[in-house]
PDBQT receptor file of N, H, CA, C and O in Angstrom, charges set to zero:
ATOM      1  N   MET A   1     -19.326 111.556 -78.770  1.00  0.00    +0.000 N 
ATOM      2  CA  MET A   1     -19.406 110.405 -79.660  1.00  0.00    +0.000 C 
ATOM      3  C   MET A   1     -18.834 110.805 -81.015  1.00  0.00    +0.000 C 
ATOM      4  O   MET A   1     -19.021 111.930 -81.477  1.00  0.00    +0.000 OA
ATOM      5  N   ASN A   2     -18.152 109.886 -81.625  1.00  0.00    +0.000 N 
ATOM      6  H   ASN A   2     -18.001 108.972 -81.249  1.00  0.00    +0.000 HD
ATOM      7  CA  ASN A   2     -17.520 110.136 -82.905  1.00  0.00    +0.000 C 
ATOM      8  C   ASN A   2     -18.576 110.415 -83.978  1.00  0.00    +0.000 C 
ATOM      9  O   ASN A   2     -19.584 109.713 -84.057  1.00  0.00    +0.000 OA
ATOM     10  N   VAL A   3     -18.346 111.427 -84.792  1.00  0.00    +0.000 N 
ATOM     11  H   VAL A   3     -17.527 111.998 -84.728  1.00  0.00    +0.000 HD
ATOM     12  CA  VAL A   3     -19.301 111.832 -85.826  1.00  0.00    +0.000 C 
ATOM     13  C   VAL A   3     -19.517 110.723 -86.842  1.00  0.00    +0.000 C 
ATOM     14  O   VAL A   3     -20.644 110.512 -87.289  1.00  0.00    +0.000 OA
ATOM     15  N   LEU A   4     -18.465 110.012 -87.214  1.00  0.00    +0.000 N 
ATOM     16  H   LEU A   4     -17.549 110.183 -86.851  1.00  0.00    +0.000 HD
ATOM     17  CA  LEU A   4     -18.611 108.934 -88.190  1.00  0.00    +0.000 C 
ATOM     18  C   LEU A   4     -19.461 107.797 -87.659  1.00  0.00    +0.000 C 
ATOM     19  O   LEU A   4     -20.196 107.168 -88.421  1.00  0.00    +0.000 OA
ATOM     20  N   LYS A   5     -19.373 107.521 -86.362  1.00  0.00    +0.000 N 
ATOM     21  H   LYS A   5     -18.776 108.032 -85.743  1.00  0.00    +0.000 HD
ATOM     22  CA  LYS A   5     -20.213 106.483 -85.763  1.00  0.00    +0.000 C 
ATOM     23  C   LYS A   5     -21.682 106.902 -85.807  1.00  0.00    +0.000 C 
ATOM     24  O   LYS A   5     -22.560 106.074 -86.054  1.00  0.00    +0.000 OA
ATOM     25  N   ILE A   6     -21.945 108.173 -85.571  1.00  0.00    +0.000 N 
ATOM     26  H   ILE A   6     -21.232 108.845 -85.370  1.00  0.00    +0.000 HD
ATOM     27  CA  ILE A   6     -23.315 108.678 -85.626  1.00  0.00    +0.000 C 
ATOM     28  C   ILE A   6     -23.849 108.593 -87.050  1.00  0.00    +0.000 C 
ATOM     29  O   ILE A   6     -24.992 108.189 -87.259  1.00  0.00    +0.000 OA
ATOM     30  N   ALA A   7     -23.048 108.962 -88.012  1.00  0.00    +0.000 N 
ATOM     31  H   ALA A   7     -22.119 109.290 -87.842  1.00  0.00    +0.000 HD
ATOM     32  CA  ALA A   7     -23.481 108.939 -89.402  1.00  0.00    +0.000 C 
ATOM     33  C   ALA A   7     -23.791 107.523 -89.856  1.00  0.00    +0.000 C 
ATOM     34  O   ALA A   7     -24.751 107.311 -90.596  1.00  0.00    +0.000 OA
ATOM     35  N   LYS A   8     -23.001 106.559 -89.430  1.00  0.00    +0.000 N 
ATOM     36  H   LYS A   8     -22.221 106.732 -88.828  1.00  0.00    +0.000 HD
ATOM     37  CA  LYS A   8     -23.239 105.172 -89.813  1.00  0.00    +0.000 C 
ATOM     38  C   LYS A   8     -24.462 104.604 -89.116  1.00  0.00    +0.000 C 
ATOM     39  O   LYS A   8     -25.065 103.654 -89.615  1.00  0.00    +0.000 OA
ATOM     40  N   PHE A   9     -24.840 105.160 -87.983  1.00  0.00    +0.000 N 
ATOM     41  H   PHE A   9     -24.351 105.932 -87.578  1.00  0.00    +0.000 HD
ATOM     42  CA  PHE A   9     -25.976 104.678 -87.218  1.00  0.00    +0.000 C 
ATOM     43  C   PHE A   9     -27.282 105.351 -87.614  1.00  0.00    +0.000 C 
ATOM     44  O   PHE A   9     -28.330 104.706 -87.624  1.00  0.00    +0.000 OA
ATOM     45  N   CYS A  10     -27.233 106.614 -87.935  1.00  0.00    +0.000 N 
ATOM     46  H   CYS A  10     -26.381 107.138 -87.927  1.00  0.00    +0.000 HD
ATOM     47  CA  CYS A  10     -28.430 107.430 -88.135  1.00  0.00    +0.000 C 
ATOM     48  C   CYS A  10     -29.274 106.967 -89.326  1.00  0.00    +0.000 C 
ATOM     49  O   CYS A  10     -30.481 106.770 -89.187  1.00  0.00    +0.000 OA
ATOM     50  N   ARG A  11     -28.664 106.797 -90.466  1.00  0.00    +0.000 N 
ATOM     51  H   ARG A  11     -27.683 106.957 -90.579  1.00  0.00    +0.000 HD
ATOM     52  CA  ARG A  11     -29.398 106.450 -91.677  1.00  0.00    +0.000 C 
ATOM     53  C   ARG A  11     -30.043 105.064 -91.589  1.00  0.00    +0.000 C 
ATOM     54  O   ARG A  11     -31.235 104.944 -91.871  1.00  0.00    +0.000 OA
ATOM     55  N   PRO A  12     -29.305 104.009 -91.210  1.00  0.00    +0.000 N 
ATOM     56  CA  PRO A  12     -29.956 102.695 -91.072  1.00  0.00    +0.000 C 
ATOM     57  C   PRO A  12     -31.029 102.682 -89.996  1.00  0.00    +0.000 C 
ATOM     58  O   PRO A  12     -32.022 101.964 -90.118  1.00  0.00    +0.000 OA
ATOM     59  N   PHE A  13     -30.838 103.468 -88.945  1.00  0.00    +0.000 N 
ATOM     60  H   PHE A  13     -30.031 104.050 -88.846  1.00  0.00    +0.000 HD
ATOM     61  CA  PHE A  13     -31.840 103.539 -87.883  1.00  0.00    +0.000 C 
ATOM     62  C   PHE A  13     -33.154 104.089 -88.422  1.00  0.00    +0.000 C 
ATOM     63  O   PHE A  13     -34.223 103.576 -88.092  1.00  0.00    +0.000 OA
ATOM     64  N   ARG A  14     -33.083 105.135 -89.252  1.00  0.00    +0.000 N 
ATOM     65  H   ARG A  14     -32.215 105.552 -89.521  1.00  0.00    +0.000 HD
ATOM     66  CA  ARG A  14     -34.305 105.705 -89.835  1.00  0.00    +0.000 C 
ATOM     67  C   ARG A  14     -35.002 104.693 -90.741  1.00  0.00    +0.000 C 
ATOM     68  O   ARG A  14     -36.231 104.613 -90.751  1.00  0.00    +0.000 OA
ATOM     69  N   ILE A  15     -34.236 103.929 -91.493  1.00  0.00    +0.000 N 
ATOM     70  H   ILE A  15     -33.238 103.994 -91.485  1.00  0.00    +0.000 HD
ATOM     71  CA  ILE A  15     -34.824 102.932 -92.383  1.00  0.00    +0.000 C 
ATOM     72  C   ILE A  15     -35.522 101.845 -91.575  1.00  0.00    +0.000 C 
ATOM     73  O   ILE A  15     -36.656 101.474 -91.880  1.00  0.00    +0.000 OA
ATOM     74  N   VAL A  16     -34.851 101.334 -90.548  1.00  0.00    +0.000 N 
ATOM     75  H   VAL A  16     -33.930 101.635 -90.301  1.00  0.00    +0.000 HD
ATOM     76  CA  VAL A  16     -35.440 100.276 -89.716  1.00  0.00    +0.000 C 
ATOM     77  C   VAL A  16     -36.651 100.799 -88.963  1.00  0.00    +0.000 C 
ATOM     78  O   VAL A  16     -37.655 100.097 -88.845  1.00  0.00    +0.000 OA
ATOM     79  N   LEU A  17     -36.572 102.014 -88.457  1.00  0.00    +0.000 N 
ATOM     80  H   LEU A  17     -35.756 102.585 -88.554  1.00  0.00    +0.000 HD
ATOM     81  CA  LEU A  17     -37.714 102.614 -87.759  1.00  0.00    +0.000 C 
ATOM     82  C   LEU A  17     -38.911 102.743 -88.689  1.00  0.00    +0.000 C 
ATOM     83  O   LEU A  17     -40.036 102.429 -88.300  1.00  0.00    +0.000 OA
ATOM     84  N   GLY A  18     -38.681 103.199 -89.908  1.00  0.00    +0.000 N 
ATOM     85  H   GLY A  18     -37.767 103.454 -90.225  1.00  0.00    +0.000 HD
ATOM     86  CA  GLY A  18     -39.771 103.343 -90.866  1.00  0.00    +0.000 C 
ATOM     87  C   GLY A  18     -40.414 102.019 -91.219  1.00  0.00    +0.000 C 
ATOM     88  O   GLY A  18     -41.640 101.918 -91.263  1.00  0.00    +0.000 OA
ATOM     89  N   VAL A  19     -39.603 101.002 -91.473  1.00  0.00    +0.000 N 
ATOM     90  H   VAL A  19     -38.607 101.084 -91.437  1.00  0.00    +0.000 HD
ATOM     91  CA  VAL A  19     -40.141  99.680 -91.811  1.00  0.00    +0.000 C 
ATOM     92  C   VAL A  19     -40.910  99.102 -90.632  1.00  0.00    +0.000 C 
ATOM     93  O   VAL A  19     -41.953  98.474 -90.816  1.00  0.00    +0.000 OA
ATOM     94  N   THR A  20     -40.401  99.311 -89.423  1.00  0.00    +0.000 N 
ATOM     95  H   THR A  20     -39.554  99.821 -89.274  1.00  0.00    +0.000 HD
ATOM     96  CA  THR A  20     -41.083  98.817 -88.223  1.00  0.00    +0.000 C 
ATOM     97  C   THR A  20     -42.440  99.487 -88.050  1.00  0.00    +0.000 C 
ATOM     98  O   THR A  20     -43.434  98.815 -87.776  1.00  0.00    +0.000 OA
ATOM     99  N   LEU A  21     -42.486 100.788 -88.207  1.00  0.00    +0.000 N 
ATOM    100  H   LEU A  21     -41.679 101.334 -88.430  1.00  0.00    +0.000 HD
ATOM    101  CA  LEU A  21     -43.760 101.506 -88.056  1.00  0.00    +0.000 C 
ATOM    102  C   LEU A  21     -44.766 101.107 -89.135  1.00  0.00    +0.000 C 
ATOM    103  O   LEU A  21     -45.950 100.932 -88.846  1.00  0.00    +0.000 OA
ATOM    104  N   ILE A  22     -44.303 100.964 -90.363  1.00  0.00    +0.000 N 
ATOM    105  H   ILE A  22     -43.341 101.106 -90.597  1.00  0.00    +0.000 HD
ATOM    106  CA  ILE A  22     -45.204 100.548 -91.444  1.00  0.00    +0.000 C 
ATOM    107  C   ILE A  22     -45.718  99.138 -91.183  1.00  0.00    +0.000 C 
ATOM    108  O   ILE A  22     -46.904  98.862 -91.366  1.00  0.00    +0.000 OA
ATOM    109  N   GLY A  23     -44.826  98.245 -90.757  1.00  0.00    +0.000 N 
ATOM    110  H   GLY A  23     -43.863  98.469 -90.609  1.00  0.00    +0.000 HD
ATOM    111  CA  GLY A  23     -45.228  96.873 -90.453  1.00  0.00    +0.000 C 
ATOM    112  C   GLY A  23     -46.242  96.808 -89.326  1.00  0.00    +0.000 C 
ATOM    113  O   GLY A  23     -47.215  96.058 -89.401  1.00  0.00    +0.000 OA
ATOM    114  N   TYR A  24     -46.014  97.596 -88.278  1.00  0.00    +0.000 N 
ATOM    115  H   TYR A  24     -45.223  98.205 -88.217  1.00  0.00    +0.000 HD
ATOM    116  CA  TYR A  24     -46.964  97.610 -87.177  1.00  0.00    +0.000 C 
ATOM    117  C   TYR A  24     -48.301  98.211 -87.614  1.00  0.00    +0.000 C 
ATOM    118  O   TYR A  24     -49.359  97.746 -87.190  1.00  0.00    +0.000 OA
ATOM    119  N   GLY A  25     -48.257  99.226 -88.448  1.00  0.00    +0.000 N 
ATOM    120  H   GLY A  25     -47.397  99.603 -88.792  1.00  0.00    +0.000 HD
ATOM    121  CA  GLY A  25     -49.494  99.808 -88.961  1.00  0.00    +0.000 C 
ATOM    122  C   GLY A  25     -50.283  98.814 -89.784  1.00  0.00    +0.000 C 
ATOM    123  O   GLY A  25     -51.510  98.772 -89.697  1.00  0.00    +0.000 OA
ATOM    124  N   TYR A  26     -49.600  98.018 -90.576  1.00  0.00    +0.000 N 
ATOM    125  H   TYR A  26     -48.603  98.052 -90.646  1.00  0.00    +0.000 HD
ATOM    126  CA  TYR A  26     -50.266  96.987 -91.374  1.00  0.00    +0.000 C 
ATOM    127  C   TYR A  26     -50.839  95.905 -90.466  1.00  0.00    +0.000 C 
ATOM    128  O   TYR A  26     -51.965  95.451 -90.663  1.00  0.00    +0.000 OA
ATOM    129  N   TYR A  27     -50.058  95.496 -89.471  1.00  0.00    +0.000 N 
ATOM    130  H   TYR A  27     -49.143  95.865 -89.310  1.00  0.00    +0.000 HD
ATOM    131  CA  TYR A  27     -50.483  94.444 -88.559  1.00  0.00    +0.000 C 
ATOM    132  C   TYR A  27     -51.667  94.870 -87.691  1.00  0.00    +0.000 C 
ATOM    133  O   TYR A  27     -52.611  94.104 -87.500  1.00  0.00    +0.000 OA
ATOM    134  N   SER A  28     -51.611  96.104 -87.163  1.00  0.00    +0.000 N 
ATOM    135  H   SER A  28     -50.844  96.727 -87.318  1.00  0.00    +0.000 HD
ATOM    136  CA  SER A  28     -52.646  96.560 -86.237  1.00  0.00    +0.000 C 
ATOM    137  C   SER A  28     -53.862  97.168 -86.932  1.00  0.00    +0.000 C 
ATOM    138  O   SER A  28     -54.934  97.273 -86.336  1.00  0.00    +0.000 OA
ATOM    139  N   GLY A  29     -53.696  97.564 -88.185  1.00  0.00    +0.000 N 
ATOM    140  H   GLY A  29     -52.825  97.479 -88.669  1.00  0.00    +0.000 HD
ATOM    141  CA  GLY A  29     -54.800  98.203 -88.894  1.00  0.00    +0.000 C 
ATOM    142  C   GLY A  29     -54.918  99.684 -88.592  1.00  0.00    +0.000 C 
ATOM    143  O   GLY A  29     -55.858 100.330 -89.056  1.00  0.00    +0.000 OA
ATOM    144  N   ASN A  30     -53.994 100.234 -87.830  1.00  0.00    +0.000 N 
ATOM    145  H   ASN A  30     -53.231  99.709 -87.454  1.00  0.00    +0.000 HD
ATOM    146  CA  ASN A  30     -54.006 101.647 -87.489  1.00  0.00    +0.000 C 
ATOM    147  C   ASN A  30     -53.233 102.417 -88.563  1.00  0.00    +0.000 C 
ATOM    148  O   ASN A  30     -52.019 102.265 -88.697  1.00  0.00    +0.000 OA
ATOM    149  N   SER A  31     -53.935 103.223 -89.306  1.00  0.00    +0.000 N 
ATOM    150  H   SER A  31     -54.921 103.347 -89.197  1.00  0.00    +0.000 HD
ATOM    151  CA  SER A  31     -53.320 103.901 -90.446  1.00  0.00    +0.000 C 
ATOM    152  C   SER A  31     -52.327 104.981 -90.045  1.00  0.00    +0.000 C 
ATOM    153  O   SER A  31     -51.542 105.417 -90.888  1.00  0.00    +0.000 OA
ATOM    154  N   TRP A  32     -52.326 105.432 -88.794  1.00  0.00    +0.000 N 
ATOM    155  H   TRP A  32     -52.963 105.078 -88.110  1.00  0.00    +0.000 HD
ATOM    156  CA  TRP A  32     -51.375 106.453 -88.363  1.00  0.00    +0.000 C 
ATOM    157  C   TRP A  32     -49.945 105.953 -88.443  1.00  0.00    +0.000 C 
ATOM    158  O   TRP A  32     -49.024 106.744 -88.645  1.00  0.00    +0.000 OA
ATOM    159  N   PHE A  33     -49.746 104.657 -88.287  1.00  0.00    +0.000 N 
ATOM    160  H   PHE A  33     -50.494 104.015 -88.123  1.00  0.00    +0.000 HD
ATOM    161  CA  PHE A  33     -48.396 104.118 -88.317  1.00  0.00    +0.000 C 
ATOM    162  C   PHE A  33     -47.814 104.084 -89.727  1.00  0.00    +0.000 C 
ATOM    163  O   PHE A  33     -46.622 103.832 -89.896  1.00  0.00    +0.000 OA
ATOM    164  N   TYR A  34     -48.645 104.336 -90.744  1.00  0.00    +0.000 N 
ATOM    165  H   TYR A  34     -49.614 104.542 -90.607  1.00  0.00    +0.000 HD
ATOM    166  CA  TYR A  34     -48.123 104.434 -92.102  1.00  0.00    +0.000 C 
ATOM    167  C   TYR A  34     -47.296 105.698 -92.284  1.00  0.00    +0.000 C 
ATOM    168  O   TYR A  34     -46.645 105.872 -93.314  1.00  0.00    +0.000 OA
ATOM    169  N   LEU A  35     -47.318 106.576 -91.296  1.00  0.00    +0.000 N 
ATOM    170  H   LEU A  35     -47.848 106.434 -90.459  1.00  0.00    +0.000 HD
ATOM    171  CA  LEU A  35     -46.423 107.728 -91.320  1.00  0.00    +0.000 C 
ATOM    172  C   LEU A  35     -44.968 107.286 -91.175  1.00  0.00    +0.000 C 
ATOM    173  O   LEU A  35     -44.053 108.101 -91.300  1.00  0.00    +0.000 OA
ATOM    174  N   GLY A  36     -44.757 106.009 -90.914  1.00  0.00    +0.000 N 
ATOM    175  H   GLY A  36     -45.500 105.347 -90.812  1.00  0.00    +0.000 HD
ATOM    176  CA  GLY A  36     -43.417 105.448 -90.899  1.00  0.00    +0.000 C 
ATOM    177  C   GLY A  36     -42.749 105.551 -92.255  1.00  0.00    +0.000 C 
ATOM    178  O   GLY A  36     -41.538 105.365 -92.372  1.00  0.00    +0.000 OA
ATOM    179  N   ALA A  37     -43.535 105.847 -93.282  1.00  0.00    +0.000 N 
ATOM    180  H   ALA A  37     -44.519 105.998 -93.187  1.00  0.00    +0.000 HD
ATOM    181  CA  ALA A  37     -42.966 106.037 -94.618  1.00  0.00    +0.000 C 
ATOM    182  C   ALA A  37     -42.042 107.261 -94.628  1.00  0.00    +0.000 C 
ATOM    183  O   ALA A  37     -41.111 107.317 -95.432  1.00  0.00    +0.000 OA
ATOM    184  N   LEU A  38     -42.281 108.224 -93.764  1.00  0.00    +0.000 N 
ATOM    185  H   LEU A  38     -43.038 108.179 -93.111  1.00  0.00    +0.000 HD
ATOM    186  CA  LEU A  38     -41.443 109.426 -93.716  1.00  0.00    +0.000 C 
ATOM    187  C   LEU A  38     -40.007 109.115 -93.292  1.00  0.00    +0.000 C 
ATOM    188  O   LEU A  38     -39.078 109.486 -94.009  1.00  0.00    +0.000 OA
ATOM    189  N   PRO A  39     -39.788 108.441 -92.143  1.00  0.00    +0.000 N 
ATOM    190  CA  PRO A  39     -38.398 108.126 -91.812  1.00  0.00    +0.000 C 
ATOM    191  C   PRO A  39     -37.778 107.110 -92.769  1.00  0.00    +0.000 C 
ATOM    192  O   PRO A  39     -36.567 107.119 -92.991  1.00  0.00    +0.000 OA
ATOM    193  N   PHE A  40     -38.611 106.234 -93.336  1.00  0.00    +0.000 N 
ATOM    194  H   PHE A  40     -39.595 106.226 -93.156  1.00  0.00    +0.000 HD
ATOM    195  CA  PHE A  40     -38.100 105.251 -94.289  1.00  0.00    +0.000 C 
ATOM    196  C   PHE A  40     -37.541 105.930 -95.539  1.00  0.00    +0.000 C 
ATOM    197  O   PHE A  40     -36.422 105.640 -95.962  1.00  0.00    +0.000 OA
ATOM    198  N   VAL A  41     -38.322 106.831 -96.124  1.00  0.00    +0.000 N 
ATOM    199  H   VAL A  41     -39.231 107.067 -95.780  1.00  0.00    +0.000 HD
ATOM    200  CA  VAL A  41     -37.876 107.550 -97.318  1.00  0.00    +0.000 C 
ATOM    201  C   VAL A  41     -36.709 108.477 -96.976  1.00  0.00    +0.000 C 
ATOM    202  O   VAL A  41     -35.770 108.606 -97.761  1.00  0.00    +0.000 OA
ATOM    203  N   ALA A  42     -36.764 109.118 -95.814  1.00  0.00    +0.000 N 
ATOM    204  H   ALA A  42     -37.526 109.013 -95.176  1.00  0.00    +0.000 HD
ATOM    205  CA  ALA A  42     -35.666 109.994 -95.399  1.00  0.00    +0.000 C 
ATOM    206  C   ALA A  42     -34.369 109.207 -95.260  1.00  0.00    +0.000 C 
ATOM    207  O   ALA A  42     -33.295 109.703 -95.600  1.00  0.00    +0.000 OA
ATOM    208  N   GLY A  43     -34.472 107.990 -94.763  1.00  0.00    +0.000 N 
ATOM    209  H   GLY A  43     -35.344 107.587 -94.486  1.00  0.00    +0.000 HD
ATOM    210  CA  GLY A  43     -33.292 107.151 -94.645  1.00  0.00    +0.000 C 
ATOM    211  C   GLY A  43     -32.773 106.695 -95.988  1.00  0.00    +0.000 C 
ATOM    212  O   GLY A  43     -31.562 106.600 -96.187  1.00  0.00    +0.000 OA
ATOM    213  N   LEU A  44     -33.665 106.413 -96.906  1.00  0.00    +0.000 N 
ATOM    214  H   LEU A  44     -34.649 106.491 -96.745  1.00  0.00    +0.000 HD
ATOM    215  CA  LEU A  44     -33.251 105.957 -98.227  1.00  0.00    +0.000 C 
ATOM    216  C   LEU A  44     -32.526 107.048 -99.014  1.00  0.00    +0.000 C 
ATOM    217  O   LEU A  44     -31.522 106.785 -99.676  1.00  0.00    +0.000 OA
ATOM    218  N   ILE A  45     -33.042 108.265 -98.936  1.00  0.00    +0.000 N 
ATOM    219  H   ILE A  45     -33.858 108.478 -98.398  1.00  0.00    +0.000 HD
ATOM    220  CA  ILE A  45     -32.431 109.334 -99.726  1.00  0.00    +0.000 C 
ATOM    221  C   ILE A  45     -31.357 110.094 -98.955  1.00  0.00    +0.000 C 
ATOM    222  O   ILE A  45     -30.686 110.957 -99.520  1.00  0.00    +0.000 OA
ATOM    223  N   GLY A  46     -31.187 109.783 -97.670  1.00  0.00    +0.000 N 
ATOM    224  H   GLY A  46     -31.733 109.081 -97.211  1.00  0.00    +0.000 HD
ATOM    225  CA  GLY A  46     -30.128 110.411 -96.884  1.00  0.00    +0.000 C 
ATOM    226  C   GLY A  46     -30.480 111.787 -96.364  1.00  0.00    +0.000 C 
ATOM    227  O   GLY A  46     -29.587 112.563 -96.023  1.00  0.00    +0.000 OA
ATOM    228  N   LEU A  47     -31.744 112.104 -96.295  1.00  0.00    +0.000 N 
ATOM    229  H   LEU A  47     -32.470 111.474 -96.572  1.00  0.00    +0.000 HD
ATOM    230  CA  LEU A  47     -32.196 113.386 -95.775  1.00  0.00    +0.000 C 
ATOM    231  C   LEU A  47     -32.578 113.223 -94.314  1.00  0.00    +0.000 C 
ATOM    232  O   LEU A  47     -33.239 112.251 -93.946  1.00  0.00    +0.000 OA
ATOM    233  N   CYS A  48     -32.172 114.151 -93.496  1.00  0.00    +0.000 N 
ATOM    234  H   CYS A  48     -31.635 114.940 -93.794  1.00  0.00    +0.000 HD
ATOM    235  CA  CYS A  48     -32.543 114.104 -92.090  1.00  0.00    +0.000 C 
ATOM    236  C   CYS A  48     -33.368 115.347 -91.763  1.00  0.00    +0.000 C 
ATOM    237  O   CYS A  48     -32.821 116.448 -91.693  1.00  0.00    +0.000 OA
ATOM    238  N   PRO A  49     -34.682 115.186 -91.563  1.00  0.00    +0.000 N 
ATOM    239  CA  PRO A  49     -35.519 116.344 -91.245  1.00  0.00    +0.000 C 
ATOM    240  C   PRO A  49     -35.090 117.048 -89.955  1.00  0.00    +0.000 C 
ATOM    241  O   PRO A  49     -35.190 118.271 -89.858  1.00  0.00    +0.000 OA
ATOM    242  N   ALA A  50     -34.619 116.296 -88.973  1.00  0.00    +0.000 N 
ATOM    243  H   ALA A  50     -34.537 115.302 -89.051  1.00  0.00    +0.000 HD
ATOM    244  CA  ALA A  50     -34.181 116.922 -87.724  1.00  0.00    +0.000 C 
ATOM    245  C   ALA A  50     -32.968 117.804 -87.969  1.00  0.00    +0.000 C 
ATOM    246  O   ALA A  50     -32.852 118.877 -87.376  1.00  0.00    +0.000 OA
ATOM    247  N   CYS A  51     -32.063 117.363 -88.836  1.00  0.00    +0.000 N 
ATOM    248  H   CYS A  51     -32.157 116.491 -89.317  1.00  0.00    +0.000 HD
ATOM    249  CA  CYS A  51     -30.888 118.181 -89.172  1.00  0.00    +0.000 C 
ATOM    250  C   CYS A  51     -31.312 119.451 -89.903  1.00  0.00    +0.000 C 
ATOM    251  O   CYS A  51     -30.749 120.523 -89.678  1.00  0.00    +0.000 OA
ATOM    252  N   ALA A  52     -32.297 119.325 -90.769  1.00  0.00    +0.000 N 
ATOM    253  H   ALA A  52     -32.754 118.454 -90.951  1.00  0.00    +0.000 HD
ATOM    254  CA  ALA A  52     -32.773 120.490 -91.519  1.00  0.00    +0.000 C 
ATOM    255  C   ALA A  52     -33.444 121.506 -90.592  1.00  0.00    +0.000 C 
ATOM    256  O   ALA A  52     -33.294 122.713 -90.786  1.00  0.00    +0.000 OA
ATOM    257  N   ILE A  53     -34.172 121.031 -89.601  1.00  0.00    +0.000 N 
ATOM    258  H   ILE A  53     -34.294 120.051 -89.443  1.00  0.00    +0.000 HD
ATOM    259  CA  ILE A  53     -34.886 121.919 -88.685  1.00  0.00    +0.000 C 
ATOM    260  C   ILE A  53     -33.922 122.595 -87.718  1.00  0.00    +0.000 C 
ATOM    261  O   ILE A  53     -34.019 123.799 -87.483  1.00  0.00    +0.000 OA
ATOM    262  N   THR A  54     -32.990 121.825 -87.155  1.00  0.00    +0.000 N 
ATOM    263  H   THR A  54     -32.910 120.847 -87.345  1.00  0.00    +0.000 HD
ATOM    264  CA  THR A  54     -32.097 122.380 -86.143  1.00  0.00    +0.000 C 
ATOM    265  C   THR A  54     -30.920 123.133 -86.739  1.00  0.00    +0.000 C 
ATOM    266  O   THR A  54     -30.299 123.957 -86.068  1.00  0.00    +0.000 OA
ATOM    267  N   GLY A  55     -30.613 122.847 -88.009  1.00  0.00    +0.000 N 
ATOM    268  H   GLY A  55     -31.118 122.177 -88.554  1.00  0.00    +0.000 HD
ATOM    269  CA  GLY A  55     -29.494 123.525 -88.641  1.00  0.00    +0.000 C 
ATOM    270  C   GLY A  55     -28.159 122.877 -88.346  1.00  0.00    +0.000 C 
ATOM    271  O   GLY A  55     -27.115 123.413 -88.716  1.00  0.00    +0.000 OA
ATOM    272  N   GLN A  56     -28.177 121.731 -87.685  1.00  0.00    +0.000 N 
ATOM    273  H   GLN A  56     -29.026 121.296 -87.384  1.00  0.00    +0.000 HD
ATOM    274  CA  GLN A  56     -26.951 120.994 -87.394  1.00  0.00    +0.000 C 
ATOM    275  C   GLN A  56     -27.009 119.654 -88.098  1.00  0.00    +0.000 C 
ATOM    276  O   GLN A  56     -28.061 119.015 -88.144  1.00  0.00    +0.000 OA
ATOM    277  N   CYS A  57     -25.893 119.230 -88.641  1.00  0.00    +0.000 N 
ATOM    278  H   CYS A  57     -25.039 119.749 -88.604  1.00  0.00    +0.000 HD
ATOM    279  CA  CYS A  57     -25.842 117.986 -89.367  1.00  0.00    +0.000 C 
ATOM    280  C   CYS A  57     -25.086 116.952 -88.557  1.00  0.00    +0.000 C 
ATOM    281  O   CYS A  57     -23.936 117.180 -88.183  1.00  0.00    +0.000 OA
ATOM    282  N   THR A  58     -25.719 115.812 -88.277  1.00  0.00    +0.000 N 
ATOM    283  H   THR A  58     -26.654 115.628 -88.580  1.00  0.00    +0.000 HD
ATOM    284  CA  THR A  58     -25.042 114.761 -87.528  1.00  0.00    +0.000 C 
ATOM    285  C   THR A  58     -24.023 114.040 -88.383  1.00  0.00    +0.000 C 
ATOM    286  O   THR A  58     -23.130 113.383 -87.849  1.00  0.00    +0.000 OA
ATOM    287  N   ILE A  59     -24.133 114.144 -89.686  1.00  0.00    +0.000 N 
ATOM    288  H   ILE A  59     -24.859 114.678 -90.120  1.00  0.00    +0.000 HD
ATOM    289  CA  ILE A  59     -23.205 113.441 -90.568  1.00  0.00    +0.000 C 
ATOM    290  C   ILE A  59     -21.856 114.149 -90.612  1.00  0.00    +0.000 C 
ATOM    291  O   ILE A  59     -20.814 113.505 -90.485  1.00  0.00    +0.000 OA
ATOM    292  N   THR A  60     -21.867 115.449 -90.787  1.00  0.00    +0.000 N 
ATOM    293  H   THR A  60     -22.714 115.972 -90.890  1.00  0.00    +0.000 HD
ATOM    294  CA  THR A  60     -20.604 116.181 -90.879  1.00  0.00    +0.000 C 
ATOM    295  C   THR A  60     -20.176 116.763 -89.544  1.00  0.00    +0.000 C 
ATOM    296  O   THR A  60     -19.004 117.098 -89.369  1.00  0.00    +0.000 OA
ATOM    297  N   GLY A  61     -21.105 116.890 -88.591  1.00  0.00    +0.000 N 
ATOM    298  H   GLY A  61     -22.056 116.617 -88.733  1.00  0.00    +0.000 HD
ATOM    299  CA  GLY A  61     -20.783 117.462 -87.294  1.00  0.00    +0.000 C 
ATOM    300  C   GLY A  61     -20.679 118.973 -87.321  1.00  0.00    +0.000 C 
ATOM    301  O   GLY A  61     -20.180 119.574 -86.370  1.00  0.00    +0.000 OA
ATOM    302  N   LYS A  62     -21.140 119.597 -88.389  1.00  0.00    +0.000 N 
ATOM    303  H   LYS A  62     -21.546 119.109 -89.162  1.00  0.00    +0.000 HD
ATOM    304  CA  LYS A  62     -21.039 121.050 -88.526  1.00  0.00    +0.000 C 
ATOM    305  C   LYS A  62     -22.417 121.687 -88.552  1.00  0.00    +0.000 C 
ATOM    306  O   LYS A  62     -23.403 121.057 -88.935  1.00  0.00    +0.000 OA
ATOM    307  N   ALA A  63     -22.470 122.936 -88.140  1.00  0.00    +0.000 N 
ATOM    308  H   ALA A  63     -21.669 123.448 -87.829  1.00  0.00    +0.000 HD
ATOM    309  CA  ALA A  63     -23.703 123.702 -88.249  1.00  0.00    +0.000 C 
ATOM    310  C   ALA A  63     -23.856 124.187 -89.683  1.00  0.00    +0.000 C 
ATOM    311  O   ALA A  63     -22.879 124.570 -90.327  1.00  0.00    +0.000 OA
ATOM    312  N   LYS A  64     -25.067 124.168 -90.166  1.00  0.00    +0.000 N 
ATOM    313  H   LYS A  64     -25.860 123.858 -89.643  1.00  0.00    +0.000 HD
ATOM    314  CA  LYS A  64     -25.314 124.619 -91.549  1.00  0.00    +0.000 C 
ATOM    315  C   LYS A  64     -25.471 126.103 -91.603  1.00  0.00    +0.000 C 
ATOM    316  O   LYS A  64     -25.684 126.662 -92.679  1.00  0.00    +0.000 OA
TER     317      LYS A  64
């Protein structure tokens, strides 16, 4: 898969995932879903925890 396609998909996906989890946590009353703030903030600032842990960046396609 093209690296640029992944980069354009990854960040918005984290934002939508975070908002979805927070919304479900609010709706269901289950406070564990408020952990959706992590992917939401990561998407906003452009940080990918999975890239940091694995040492590979999906945005540039290079190993760190």
